[in-house]
C-alpha positions, 0 to 999 in steps of 0.5 A, a space after each residue: 609324312 605319315 601324319 599327312 597320309 593319316 589325315 587323307 585316309 581319315 578324310 576319305 573315310 569321312 567322304 565315304 560316310 557322307 556319300 553313303 548318307 546322301 545315297 540313303 537319303 536319295 533312296 528314301 525320297 521320291 520327289 524334291 518336295 519330300 527331300 525338303 522335308 527329310 529330317 537328315 538333309 539339314 545334318 547332311 548339309 552341315 556335315 558337308 559344309 564342315 568337310 570343305 574346310 578340312 579338305 582345303 586344309 589337307 590340300 594346303 598341308 599336302 602342297 607344303 609337304 610337296 614343296 618341302 620334298 621337291 623344292 618347288 611348288 606343285 604345277 597347277 593342273 592344265 585344262 585339256 585342249 578342246 578339239 573340234 568336234 567332228 561328226 560324219 566327217 564334218 566339223 561342228 562349225 561346218 554343220 552349223 554353217 550349212 544349217 544357216 545357209 539352208 534357212 537364211 531367207 526365212 523370217 527370224 522365228 522360223 529360222 530359229 525353229 528350223 535351226 533348232 530342228 536341223 541341228 
């Protein structure tokens, strides 16, 4: 409905405002110590804490509207399947096993140091 769209547009504008505020704070400080002393950090954190429940409410409202229109609940997002990482034609596990074989007969500390440097 138009009410939901208006609410989402309002939330998007509020998010952009928060992002601009944090970018300006970030540009004004040079270290974490300066950041703790910046006068706008507390108000930014309070606004961010206030934004989260509004966003959650908008999500619930959008899900209810989806159910009303579609007659079913929205599907939960699926996590992407992780594929075996391949580097130089070998999988990550193959590379790790080769590194373990090379350093197998050394003391533990030396093995750990070699493993880190090998991999």
